[in-house]
C-alpha positions as CSV (number, residue, x, y, z in Angstrom):
1,M,-74.0,14.5,-33.5
2,R,-70.5,13.3,-33.8
3,T,-68.6,12.1,-36.7
4,A,-65.5,9.8,-36.7
5,G,-62.0,11.0,-37.0
6,I,-59.2,9.3,-39.1
7,G,-59.1,6.2,-36.7
8,T,-56.8,5.1,-34.1
9,V,-53.0,6.5,-34.3
10,R,-50.2,4.7,-32.3
11,V,-47.0,6.1,-31.3
12,Q,-44.1,4.5,-29.1
13,G,-43.0,6.2,-26.0
14,V,-41.3,4.9,-22.8
15,S,-42.0,5.2,-19.0
16,L,-39.3,4.7,-16.6
17,L,-39.5,2.0,-13.8
18,G,-36.4,2.1,-11.6
19,I,-33.5,2.4,-13.9
20,Q,-35.3,0.7,-16.8
21,A,-37.4,2.1,-19.5
22,Q,-40.5,0.2,-20.4
23,L,-42.1,0.5,-23.7
24,V,-45.3,2.4,-23.8
25,S,-47.8,2.4,-26.9
26,I,-49.9,5.6,-27.2
27,E,-53.1,5.1,-28.8
28,A,-55.2,8.2,-29.9
29,R,-58.4,8.6,-31.5
30,F,-60.3,11.7,-32.1
31,E,-64.1,12.1,-32.7
32,K,-65.5,15.5,-33.8
33,S,-68.5,16.8,-32.1
34,D,-71.2,19.5,-32.7
35,R,-71.6,20.2,-29.0
36,G,-68.7,22.6,-28.6
37,G,-65.7,22.4,-26.6
38,T,-62.7,20.1,-26.6
39,E,-62.8,17.0,-24.2
40,L,-59.4,15.3,-23.7
41,A,-59.2,12.0,-21.6
42,I,-56.1,10.1,-20.9
43,T,-56.6,6.5,-19.6
44,G,-54.0,3.5,-18.9
45,L,-53.0,4.4,-15.3
46,P,-51.2,7.8,-15.9
47,D,-49.7,9.1,-12.7
48,P,-50.5,12.8,-11.6
49,V,-47.6,14.3,-13.7
50,I,-49.2,12.9,-16.8
51,R,-52.9,13.6,-15.9
52,E,-51.8,17.3,-15.3
53,S,-50.2,17.5,-18.7
54,R,-53.4,17.8,-20.6
55,G,-53.8,21.5,-20.6
56,R,-50.0,22.0,-21.1
57,L,-50.2,19.6,-24.2
58,L,-53.5,21.3,-25.7
59,C,-51.6,24.7,-25.2
60,A,-48.4,23.7,-26.9
61,L,-50.5,22.2,-29.8
62,R,-52.5,25.3,-30.2
63,E,-49.3,27.6,-30.2
64,N,-48.1,25.8,-32.9
65,R,-51.1,25.6,-35.3
66,L,-51.8,22.0,-34.3
67,G,-54.8,22.6,-32.1
68,V,-57.7,20.0,-31.2
69,P,-60.8,20.8,-32.7
70,Q,-64.2,20.6,-31.0
71,G,-64.6,17.1,-30.1
72,T,-63.3,14.2,-28.0
73,L,-59.9,13.1,-28.0
74,M,-59.1,10.0,-26.3
75,I,-55.6,9.0,-25.3
76,N,-54.9,5.4,-23.9
77,L,-51.5,4.1,-22.8
78,V,-50.7,0.4,-23.4
79,P,-50.3,-1.7,-21.5
80,S,-53.1,-0.3,-19.4
81,A,-52.4,-2.5,-16.3
82,R,-49.0,-1.0,-15.7
83,R,-48.6,2.6,-14.1
84,K,-46.9,5.1,-16.1
85,V,-44.8,7.9,-14.4
86,G,-43.0,11.1,-15.4
87,G,-43.1,13.6,-18.2
88,S,-41.1,11.6,-20.7
89,L,-44.4,10.7,-22.5
90,D,-45.4,14.2,-23.2
91,L,-43.8,14.4,-26.8
92,A,-45.2,11.0,-28.0
93,I,-48.7,12.1,-26.6
94,A,-48.5,15.4,-28.3
95,L,-47.6,13.8,-31.5
96,A,-50.2,11.2,-31.3
97,A,-53.0,13.7,-30.7
98,A,-51.8,15.9,-33.6
99,A,-52.0,12.7,-36.0
100,A,-55.4,11.7,-34.6
101,C,-56.5,15.3,-35.4
102,G,-55.2,15.1,-39.0
103,H,-52.3,17.6,-38.7
104,L,-49.9,14.8,-39.2
105,E,-49.4,11.7,-41.2
106,P,-49.5,8.4,-39.0
107,K,-46.7,6.9,-41.2
108,W,-44.4,9.8,-40.2
109,L,-44.4,8.5,-36.7
110,E,-43.7,4.8,-37.4
111,N,-40.4,2.9,-36.3
112,T,-39.6,5.7,-34.0
113,L,-39.3,6.1,-30.2
114,F,-40.2,9.6,-28.6
115,L,-39.5,10.9,-25.2
116,G,-39.3,14.4,-23.8
117,E,-41.3,17.0,-21.9
118,L,-43.2,19.7,-23.8
119,G,-43.6,23.2,-22.6
120,I,-46.6,25.4,-23.2
121,D,-44.9,27.1,-26.0
122,G,-43.7,23.8,-27.9
123,R,-40.2,23.7,-26.5
124,L,-38.8,20.3,-25.6
125,H,-37.5,19.9,-22.1
126,A,-34.8,17.2,-21.3
127,V,-36.0,14.2,-19.2
128,R,-33.8,11.4,-17.3
129,G,-33.7,8.1,-18.9
130,G,-32.4,8.9,-22.5
131,L,-30.0,5.9,-22.1
132,A,-32.2,3.5,-20.9
133,A,-34.8,4.5,-23.6
134,A,-32.1,3.8,-26.3
135,L,-31.6,0.3,-24.6
136,C,-35.3,-0.3,-24.8
137,A,-35.5,0.8,-28.4
138,R,-32.5,-1.6,-29.5
139,E,-34.5,-4.3,-27.6
140,H,-37.5,-3.9,-29.3
141,A,-35.9,-3.2,-32.8
142,I,-36.9,0.3,-33.0
143,P,-34.2,1.9,-35.2
144,K,-34.8,5.7,-34.4
145,L,-35.2,7.8,-31.2
146,L,-36.2,11.5,-31.3
147,A,-35.8,13.4,-27.9
148,P,-34.7,16.8,-26.3
149,W,-31.0,17.5,-27.3
150,V,-29.4,16.6,-23.9
151,T,-31.6,13.4,-23.7
152,A,-30.5,12.5,-27.2
153,Q,-27.1,13.0,-26.4
154,Q,-27.3,10.5,-23.4
155,A,-29.1,8.1,-25.7
156,S,-26.5,8.3,-28.4
157,W,-24.3,6.1,-26.7
158,I,-26.1,3.2,-28.1
159,E,-24.8,3.0,-31.5
160,E,-27.4,0.6,-32.9
161,V,-30.3,3.2,-32.5
162,D,-30.2,6.5,-34.7
163,C,-30.8,9.2,-31.9
164,R,-31.6,12.8,-33.0
165,G,-32.0,15.8,-30.8
166,A,-34.5,18.9,-31.1
167,G,-35.2,21.9,-29.0
168,H,-38.6,22.5,-30.2
169,I,-41.8,20.4,-31.6
170,V,-41.6,22.5,-34.9
171,P,-38.4,21.3,-36.5
172,L,-38.9,17.9,-35.0
173,I,-42.3,17.8,-37.1
174,A,-40.6,19.2,-40.2
175,H,-37.9,16.6,-39.8
176,L,-40.7,13.9,-39.7
177,S,-42.5,15.3,-42.7
178,G,-39.4,15.8,-44.8
179,A,-40.2,19.4,-45.3
180,G,-37.3,20.5,-43.1
181,P,-33.7,19.8,-42.5
182,E,-32.5,16.7,-40.9
183,L,-32.2,16.8,-37.2
184,P,-28.7,16.6,-36.0
185,R,-27.2,13.6,-34.2
186,P,-25.5,14.4,-30.9
187,A,-21.8,13.5,-30.7
188,P,-21.4,10.6,-28.1
189,G,-18.1,12.0,-27.3
190,D,-19.3,15.1,-25.7
191,G,-19.3,14.9,-21.7
192,D,-17.2,13.0,-19.3
193,S,-16.5,10.0,-21.5
194,S,-12.8,9.4,-21.2
195,P,-11.8,6.2,-19.1
196,E,-8.5,7.9,-18.3
197,R,-7.8,7.7,-14.7
198,C,-6.9,11.4,-13.4
199,G,-7.6,13.2,-10.5
200,L,-8.0,10.3,-8.2
201,P,-6.4,10.3,-4.7
202,S,-3.2,8.6,-4.5
203,L,-1.8,6.1,-1.6
204,D,1.4,7.9,-1.6
205,E,-0.4,10.7,0.5
206,V,-0.6,8.1,3.4
207,R,2.4,7.7,5.4
208,G,2.9,4.4,7.1
209,Q,0.4,1.6,7.2
210,P,2.1,-0.8,4.7
211,V,-0.1,-3.9,5.8
212,A,-3.3,-1.6,5.2
213,K,-1.9,-0.5,1.9
214,H,-1.5,-4.2,0.9
215,A,-4.8,-5.0,1.9
216,L,-6.2,-2.5,0.0
217,A,-4.6,-4.0,-3.4
218,V,-5.9,-7.3,-2.4
219,A,-9.4,-5.9,-2.0
220,A,-9.0,-3.8,-5.2
221,L,-7.9,-6.9,-7.3
222,G,-10.6,-9.4,-6.0
223,G,-13.6,-7.2,-5.2
224,H,-13.5,-8.1,-1.6
225,G,-15.2,-6.3,1.3
226,L,-12.8,-4.4,3.6
227,L,-13.3,-3.3,7.2
228,L,-10.6,-1.1,9.0
229,I,-10.6,-0.8,12.7
230,G,-8.6,1.5,14.6
231,P,-8.5,4.6,16.8
232,P,-9.2,8.1,15.7
233,G,-6.4,9.3,13.3
234,A,-5.2,5.9,12.4
235,G,-5.7,6.9,8.8
236,K,-8.9,4.6,8.3
237,T,-10.9,7.1,6.2
238,M,-7.8,8.3,4.4
239,L,-7.1,4.6,3.2
240,A,-10.6,3.8,2.4
241,R,-11.0,6.9,0.2
242,R,-8.1,5.7,-1.9
243,L,-9.2,2.2,-2.6
244,V,-11.2,3.5,-5.6
245,S,-7.9,4.7,-7.3
246,L,-6.7,1.1,-7.4
247,L,-9.8,-0.5,-8.6
248,P,-9.4,-1.7,-12.2
249,A,-11.2,0.7,-15.0
250,P,-14.8,-0.2,-15.9
251,S,-15.5,-2.0,-19.1
252,K,-17.8,-0.4,-21.8
253,A,-20.8,-2.8,-20.5
254,E,-20.0,-1.6,-16.8
255,R,-19.6,2.1,-17.7
256,V,-23.2,1.8,-19.4
257,Q,-24.7,0.3,-16.3
258,I,-23.0,2.8,-14.1
259,T,-24.5,5.6,-16.2
260,L,-27.9,3.9,-16.2
261,A,-27.8,3.9,-12.2
262,Q,-26.5,7.4,-12.1
263,A,-29.1,9.0,-14.7
264,S,-32.0,7.4,-12.9
265,A,-31.1,9.6,-10.0
266,N,-30.8,12.7,-12.2
267,Q,-26.8,12.6,-11.6
268,W,-26.0,11.7,-15.3
269,P,-22.4,12.6,-15.7
270,R,-22.7,14.3,-19.2
271,G,-21.6,11.1,-20.9
272,L,-20.5,7.6,-20.2
273,A,-19.2,7.4,-16.6
274,A,-15.4,7.3,-16.9
275,H,-14.7,5.9,-13.4
276,R,-16.2,3.3,-11.0
277,P,-18.5,5.4,-8.6
278,F,-17.5,6.2,-5.0
279,R,-20.4,6.7,-2.5
280,A,-19.6,7.8,0.9
281,P,-23.1,8.4,2.8
282,H,-23.1,9.8,6.3
283,H,-24.4,7.5,9.1
284,T,-27.6,9.5,9.5
285,T,-28.6,8.7,5.9
286,S,-32.3,7.0,6.1
287,Y,-33.1,3.4,5.3
288,A,-34.6,4.6,2.0
289,G,-31.6,6.7,1.2
290,L,-29.1,3.7,1.5
291,V,-31.2,0.9,0.2
292,G,-33.6,2.7,-2.0
293,G,-37.5,3.1,-1.6
294,G,-40.1,5.7,-1.7
295,S,-43.2,6.1,-4.1
296,P,-42.4,5.6,-6.9
297,P,-39.3,3.6,-5.7
298,Q,-36.1,5.5,-6.3
299,P,-32.5,4.0,-6.0
300,G,-30.6,4.4,-3.0
301,E,-26.8,4.7,-2.3
302,I,-26.2,1.2,-2.8
303,T,-27.5,1.3,-6.4
304,L,-25.6,4.6,-7.0
305,A,-22.4,2.6,-6.1
306,H,-23.2,-0.3,-8.4
307,N,-20.1,-1.4,-10.1
308,G,-18.1,0.6,-7.5
309,L,-17.2,1.2,-4.0
310,L,-19.7,2.1,-1.0
311,F,-17.7,3.4,1.9
312,L,-19.5,3.5,5.3
313,D,-17.5,5.4,7.7
314,E,-18.2,5.0,11.4
315,L,-20.1,1.8,10.7
316,P,-21.7,1.1,14.3
317,E,-23.4,4.5,13.9
318,F,-25.6,3.5,10.9
319,P,-29.0,2.1,11.9
320,R,-28.8,-1.5,12.4
321,E,-32.0,-1.9,10.2
322,S,-29.9,-0.3,7.5
323,L,-27.0,-2.2,7.8
324,E,-28.8,-5.8,7.8
325,A,-30.7,-4.7,4.7
326,L,-27.1,-4.7,2.9
327,R,-26.7,-8.4,3.5
328,Q,-29.0,-9.7,0.7
329,P,-27.6,-7.1,-1.9
330,L,-24.0,-8.2,-1.0
331,E,-24.8,-11.8,-1.9
332,S,-27.0,-11.3,-5.1
333,G,-26.1,-8.0,-6.4
334,S,-29.4,-6.4,-6.7
335,V,-32.2,-5.1,-4.4
336,H,-35.9,-5.6,-5.0
337,I,-38.2,-3.0,-3.7
338,G,-41.8,-3.9,-3.4
339,R,-44.6,-1.5,-3.1
340,A,-48.4,-1.5,-3.8
341,A,-47.9,0.4,-7.0
342,A,-44.8,-1.2,-8.3
343,H,-42.2,-3.8,-7.7
344,V,-38.8,-2.6,-8.9
345,E,-35.5,-4.4,-8.9
346,F,-32.3,-2.0,-8.7
347,P,-28.8,-3.3,-9.5
348,A,-26.6,-3.2,-6.4
349,R,-23.3,-5.0,-7.3
350,F,-21.2,-2.8,-5.0
351,Q,-17.8,-3.4,-3.0
352,L,-18.3,-2.6,0.4
353,A,-15.5,-0.6,2.4
354,A,-16.0,0.3,6.2
355,A,-14.1,1.8,8.9
356,M,-14.9,2.1,12.6
357,N,-13.3,2.7,16.2
358,P,-12.6,-0.3,18.2
359,C,-14.6,0.9,21.2
360,P,-16.8,4.1,22.1
361,C,-14.0,6.2,23.1
362,G,-11.8,4.9,20.3
363,M,-8.6,4.2,22.5
364,H,-9.1,0.4,22.8
365,G,-5.8,-1.2,22.1
366,H,-3.8,2.2,21.6
367,P,-0.4,1.8,22.5
368,R,-0.1,5.2,24.4
369,V,-3.5,6.4,25.4
370,P,-5.7,4.3,27.9
371,C,-9.2,3.1,27.0
372,R,-11.8,4.6,29.3
373,C,-14.5,2.0,28.1
374,S,-15.5,-1.1,30.2
375,P,-15.9,-4.3,28.7
376,P,-19.7,-4.2,28.4
377,M,-19.5,-0.9,26.8
378,I,-17.0,-2.5,24.5
379,D,-19.0,-5.5,23.8
380,R,-22.5,-3.5,23.2
381,Y,-20.7,-1.1,20.8
382,R,-19.2,-4.0,18.7
383,R,-22.5,-5.8,18.9
384,R,-24.2,-3.1,16.7
385,I,-22.8,-4.8,13.9
386,S,-24.2,-8.5,13.6
387,G,-22.2,-11.5,13.0
388,P,-24.0,-12.3,9.4
389,L,-23.1,-8.9,8.2
390,L,-19.5,-9.2,9.3
391,D,-19.2,-12.9,7.9
392,R,-19.7,-11.2,4.4
393,I,-16.7,-9.0,4.9
394,E,-13.7,-10.6,4.0
395,L,-10.9,-8.5,5.0
396,R,-10.7,-6.9,8.6
397,L,-7.8,-5.1,9.4
398,E,-7.0,-3.7,12.8
399,L,-4.8,-0.6,12.5
400,S,-2.3,1.0,15.0
401,P,-1.9,4.8,15.0
402,P,1.1,5.8,12.8
403,T,4.2,6.8,14.8
404,V,6.0,10.0,14.8
405,E,8.6,8.7,12.5
406,D,5.9,7.9,10.1
407,L,4.4,11.3,10.0
408,L,7.5,13.5,10.0
409,P,9.6,14.2,6.9
410,H,12.4,11.8,6.2
411,E,16.1,12.8,5.7
412,A,16.2,10.0,3.0
413,P,14.9,10.7,-0.4
414,R,11.3,9.1,-0.5
415,E,12.3,7.2,-3.6
416,S,14.9,5.3,-1.5
417,R,12.4,4.5,1.5
418,D,11.5,0.7,1.6
419,E,7.6,1.4,1.5
420,L,5.0,0.6,-1.0
421,K,4.2,3.0,-3.9
422,H,1.1,3.7,-5.3
423,A,2.2,3.0,-8.9
424,Q,3.5,-0.4,-7.9
425,L,0.5,-1.5,-6.2
426,A,-1.6,-0.4,-9.3
427,A,0.7,-2.2,-11.4
428,K,0.4,-5.2,-9.5
429,V,-3.5,-5.0,-9.3
430,L,-3.7,-4.6,-13.1
431,R,-1.2,-7.6,-13.7
432,G,-3.4,-9.7,-11.3
433,G,-6.6,-8.7,-13.0
434,Q,-5.2,-9.8,-16.5
435,R,-4.4,-12.9,-15.0
436,A,-8.0,-13.4,-13.5
437,A,-9.7,-12.2,-16.5
438,A,-7.6,-14.9,-18.7
439,R,-8.6,-17.4,-16.3
440,Q,-12.3,-16.6,-15.6
441,G,-13.4,-13.8,-17.7
442,D,-15.2,-10.9,-16.3
443,L,-15.9,-12.5,-12.8
444,R,-13.9,-11.0,-10.1
445,N,-12.6,-13.5,-7.6
446,A,-15.2,-12.5,-4.8
447,Q,-17.9,-13.5,-7.2
448,L,-16.6,-17.2,-7.6
449,T,-19.0,-19.9,-6.5
450,G,-17.9,-22.9,-4.8
451,D,-17.5,-25.0,-7.9
452,Q,-15.7,-22.3,-9.7
453,L,-13.3,-22.2,-6.7
454,D,-12.8,-25.8,-7.0
455,E,-11.8,-25.2,-10.8
456,Y,-9.7,-22.1,-10.3
457,A,-8.4,-22.2,-6.7
458,P,-7.9,-26.1,-5.8
459,L,-6.1,-26.5,-2.4
460,D,-3.1,-28.8,-2.3
461,R,-2.4,-30.9,0.9
462,P,-0.5,-28.6,3.1
463,S,-3.4,-26.0,2.3
464,R,-6.1,-28.3,3.4
465,N,-4.2,-29.3,6.5
466,L,-3.9,-25.3,7.4
467,L,-7.4,-24.9,6.8
468,H,-8.4,-27.8,9.1
469,S,-6.1,-26.5,11.9
470,A,-7.7,-23.2,11.6
471,C,-11.3,-24.5,11.8
472,E,-10.2,-26.4,15.0
473,H,-9.5,-22.9,16.6
474,A,-12.1,-20.8,15.4
475,P,-15.7,-21.5,14.5
476,Y,-15.5,-20.4,10.8
477,S,-18.9,-20.7,9.2
478,G,-19.3,-22.0,5.5
479,R,-19.2,-18.9,4.0
480,A,-16.2,-17.6,5.8
481,L,-14.4,-20.7,4.5
482,Q,-15.2,-20.1,0.8
483,S,-14.3,-16.6,1.5
484,L,-10.8,-17.2,2.7
485,R,-10.4,-19.5,-0.4
486,R,-11.3,-16.5,-2.7
487,V,-8.9,-14.1,-1.0
488,A,-6.2,-16.7,-1.3
489,R,-6.8,-16.9,-5.0
490,T,-6.5,-13.0,-5.1
491,L,-3.3,-13.3,-3.1
492,A,-1.9,-15.8,-5.5
493,D,-3.1,-13.5,-8.6
494,L,-1.3,-10.6,-6.9
495,N,2.0,-12.4,-6.7
496,D,1.6,-13.5,-10.2
497,E,1.2,-17.4,-9.3
498,D,-1.0,-19.8,-10.8
499,Q,-1.5,-22.1,-7.9
500,V,-3.1,-21.3,-4.5
501,Q,-0.8,-22.5,-1.8
502,A,-0.5,-22.7,2.0
503,P,1.3,-19.3,2.3
504,H,-1.6,-17.5,0.3
505,L,-4.1,-19.1,2.6
506,A,-2.2,-18.0,5.6
507,Q,-2.3,-14.5,4.6
508,A,-6.0,-14.7,4.1
509,L,-6.3,-15.8,7.5
510,A,-4.3,-13.0,8.8
511,L,-6.2,-10.5,6.6
512,R,-9.5,-12.0,8.1
513,G,-8.3,-10.7,11.3
514,R,-9.7,-11.5,15.0
515,F,-12.4,-9.0,15.2
516,P,-14.5,-10.9,15.6
517,V,-13.6,-14.4,14.3
518,L,-16.4,-15.9,12.2
């Protein structure tokens, strides 16, 4: 014989899908039975982690005098048609079960979002996705969030949500009932939250290569893609790794997005990300490691570089399939991963920097060392990078190896030498960024559409004539022509000039290079 319990209890939790948290309503209902034993069923497409939590949750409840009596406890996860993943639902399921069995008042659990993993002794263990959960709570007008301390600390950056942290289920329940002290609010200032730019590599460490340093400033200001080609030891990698130190500091909204992407891969920086990310995967990185994938889908390097810099050294050595997959994210700023169980869209608004040798032996065009490669070998090597991908890289610079004079110490003081200093370039980038922001808001020049280029970078008659002349000598694509206009707009900003003129367009043509012309 069965007797009904107190009815259906509903508790709010979240499940992560990609970098986003999706609201899940946990429905719990308990019915006593005279047959003996406790039966627990979880429905609503739980993944294996959630299904295996049944024994752990029952043990944790019994350990803390919240045990389930003899009978049937039904747990349903709504919406039932969407797969739920991870252990972030442990706490919400346990509290719903305790309330359905009469240990807690259901009203204590209202207007609160719960997340956290529950140990068999009732301890709360941190889970990823605290910041995403707080954003989800704000979106659904849920005023309060309770989670393990570290997770709540991550969530506390969303000021509109009252985030509280606990280390065990007992003080958490005492807080809910009003019988115990208030749970503390984690301080959002904990962790790496300062936007101060310190410890980043300086361009002053690079000797020589003044044209390349100028190109780095252009790339940093406009958000343009950059390809450095040159023999071994020319400074390609050293230069590219210092591009991140010239990038403008991220805004608060960008820092939230960067932190979301990093936290989704268990790389939370203990606070809001202070700097734009710099990712430099090895060329043996798999397709899923670079672009994203797996089951469930996980973010790849291009998502971890969101709002930052992705550096691909030895570009032709990457698998062609992986390189071709970069084309769509470079245009749209996102990547869609489709699997049978889930379809996830990851953000991927990254700036691409790459480096490569001019040929297999690396010495093609070297002024002192002869190249050992035949023309067919050089052609095959360069064809590893497709034309459509190269067409999306606005700046292509061929570097010469540094001279002895560049590398050896100078007799003249460093301050008196005629060379570009890091502080000077950074100041020019900052001023140019302020000029661009006053004109077009948060959009960087590399993101301007055709209509926006007509508005913000109109071409005068000499510039039009120069562009017509360039197209007569090289088969520039429509994308390449618009890219030239974007780079010219950046060059004008870098020189504190309002109007794009023919010299800016000429510099943009020079910075696009001859390898190959597209």
